[in-house]
N, C-alpha and C positions, 0 to 999 in steps of 0.2 A: 476165422477172420484174420487177415494178415495184419502184421504190425511192423513198425519200423525196424530195420536192421542196419547195423553200421557197416559201411563200405570202406575198406582200406585202399586208398588211392596211392599211386606211385608218386614218389617225390619228383616234383616238377623240375628241380634243378639238375638232377641226373639225366633226365630225358632231354633237357635243354642242351646239355653238353653233347649228347649223342646226336641231336638234330644239327647242331652247329658243325660237328665233325662230318656229318653226311653232306652238309652244304659245301664244306671245304673240299671234300673228295669230288663232289659233282663239278665244282668249278675247275678244279685241277684236271679232271678227266676231260672236260670239254675244251679247256684252253690249251693244255699241253699235249694230251694224247689224242685229242680230236676223235674221241670215241662217241658216236651218236647214241649208243645205248645209255649213256649217262643222262640223256634227256628224260628217260623214264623215271629218274629219281625225283624230278621236279614235282609231279603230281603227288608222289608219295610223301614228300616233305610238306606239301601244302595240306594234305589230309592229316598228317601228324601234328601240325601246328594247331589244328582245331581241337586237339585233345588237352591243351593246357587251360587251366582255370585257377581262379583264386577264391578262397573261402575266407571271408573276413571274420573277426571275433564276434561271437554270438550270432552267427549266421550258419547256413547249411546249404548243401546242394543235393537235391533228389535226382538220382540217376535212373534213366529208363532206356532200355534198348529195344526198339521196335515194339513198344507196348508192354514189355516185361519189366517189372520193377526189379532193379538190381541192388539198391541200397541207398543209404544216405551218408554223405560225408559231413561230419560235424567238426572235425579237427580243422582249425584255421591254418592257412598257409598256402603255398604254391604247389599245385599237383598236376598230374597228367593221368588221363584215363583213355579208354577206348574212344577214338574220335567220333564214333557213331552213337555214343551215348547222348541222349538229350538231357539237359541239366536245368532243373527248376530251382530257383533261389527261394528259400523260406527263412525268414528272420526268426531267431530264437529269443529276441529281446522282449522284455516286459513292455507292454503297451497300455496306454490309457484310452478309455472310451467314455466320453461324456455324452450320454444320449440326449436326444431332443426332449424338450418338455412335452409330454402328451397329456391329453385330457381323458380321464377315465372316471368311472363311478366306483366309489368305495362300497363296502359291504352293504350299507343301508341305502345306497343309491345317490349319495351326494356327489356332484361332479367336482373333481379335484385335479390339480396340475401336479405332475410328478416327473422326476427324471432320476437316472441312476448313474453313478460313477463306477466304472469297472476297470480293474487292473487284471490283464490276462496275458498268457504266454503260450506259445505252441509247445506242446509236450511230445506229441507223436507226429512226425512229419509225414508219415505214410497216410494216416487218417486225414490230416489237414489237406494233403495234395489230392487224394483220390476218393475219400469217402463223402466229400461234399463238393459242390460245384465251385464255390468261392468262399473260402473259410473266413475271410474278413467280413464279407456281407452276411455270412451265416451268424457270426457273432452279433452283429447289429440287430438282425431280425429276431433272433432267439432271446436276446436281452430285452428287447421291446415287449415280446410276448410274456416273458417272465415278470416284468414290471406290471403289466396289465393284470396278470393273474394274481399277483401279490396284492395289488390295490383292491381287488374285488374280494379278498379274503379277510380284510380287517376294516373296521370303521375308522374314519379319520380321527374322531374323538368319541367320548362316551356321553355326549350330551343327549343324543337320541337313543343310545343303547347303554343304559345304566349298568347292565349286567356284563358289559364287555370290560374285561380286565386288561386286555392287550389291544392297543390302538396304534395307528400309524404315527401319531404325534408323540405319544408318551412311551411306547415300547420300542425305541429305536434299536437297541442292542438285539433284542429278540427278532425284530422285523428284519434287520440287516442280515442276521444269521439265516433266517428263512429264505431271504432273497438270494444269498450266496449259495445255499444248498440247491435252490431251484435252478439257478443259472448253471451251476456246476453239472447238474444232471443233464441239462439240455445240451451243453457244449462238449460233453464227453465223447459224443459221436464223431466230432471233428478233431479229436486229440488236443483239445484246448484245456489248459489248467487255469482255473480262476484263482487269482492270488488275493483279490479283495473285491467286494461288491457292497456298495452302500447307497442309500438314498441321498442324492445331492440337493434336491429341491422338492419341497412339499408345501402346498397351499391350496386353499379353496379356489375353484375356478372364478374368473372375474365376475361372472353374472350373479354369483351368490356371495362373493367375498364380503361385500358391504353388510348384507343382512346377517351373515354369520358373525361378523365383528360386533355388531350391535347385540346379538344374542350372547356372545361371550362377555361383553361388558355388563349386560343385564344379570347374567349368572354371577359375575364377580360382585356386583352391587348387592344382590340378594344375600350372597354368602357373607359379605361384610356386615350388612344390616343384622343378619342372624346372630353374628358374634357380638355386635353391639347390644342387641336386646338381651342376649344371655348374660352379658356382663352387667347390664343395668338392673336386671331382675335380681341378681346376686347382691349388688350393692344396696338396693332398696330393702331386700330381706335382712341384710346385716344391720342397716340403719334402724329399722323398726325393732329388731331384736335388741339392739344395744340401748335404744331409748326406753324400751319397756323394762329391760333388766335394771337400768340405773334409776328407774322411777323419775325420769326427767319430765315426762308428760303422760297423762292417762288418756289412752286412745279408746274412743268408741269406734264402731264400725264406720260411721260417716267420716270422722276425722282421719281414720286410717286410710279410707278410700281416697280422700282428698289429697293426703300427703303422698300416697303412692302415685296418683295421677300427676301431681306436680313434679315429683322426682323423675318419673319416666319421661316427661316432656323435656326436662332439663338435660337428662343424660342421653336421650336418643335424638334430640333435635339437631338439625344441620347447622343452625345458627345459635349464637349466644342467647341465653334466656334474658328477658327483660323483666326485672322485678316489679310486682304490683303491690303497693302498700294498701292493706285492708284495715280501715280505721275501726271496723266493728269486730264482731266475733267471727269465728270460722264458718258459722252457719248463717250469717247475715247476708 
């Protein structure tokens, strides 16, 4: 498999002086000496002028002669090469690609919306120019394929898959690393270096977003209630133990059950408790 090779082009300023000298000689020969042979220099000069080109910083020129790859000029400046070389410009700058939001199914089948932000750069100009048809379009298509594969490898969250330790929502560092590795492997064929890849947007698809929000709220409420009940049970247990230890009141099973019930209502209720004055005994 061929790889990029650096081509050392001729300094364009030296050739420019030579071309200008030839132009001067041609003019003098035609005007003063009236030699018709100097007319032949005109097409030669026109062909030589085609050999000049400029390479801007962080840019390159891929040189091809009649279908044969001759090399890549990476050095910036003003140069001259064989006028019959075709020259393809390839940028070496880092580029951002913010992909479209696509609807895919996660590992357990939930439709989600996801996109990726990719920072990439051409590393091998030969592969970018000749191993793929259009390297910029190749980046877009392969990035989209990698995102779809990634989304199908992890659940969005662990509500439906309690055994899942790594999810798209909670394991962002690990997921982004897996995404970067996947895209790097896919773009290597085009000589592309992946500098960074991360998920830019992640959400449930609109048709299930409302239902999933309610489910998340319900889970949060249940978790909060569980904590409240656990705390209330501990407080009731401490209260009964302290009352019994200090001989403040002698509890039988009925009184203990009544007190536990009242304390749990007070501690676990959403609203403030309203006291009820009992004029008789606890058993009346």
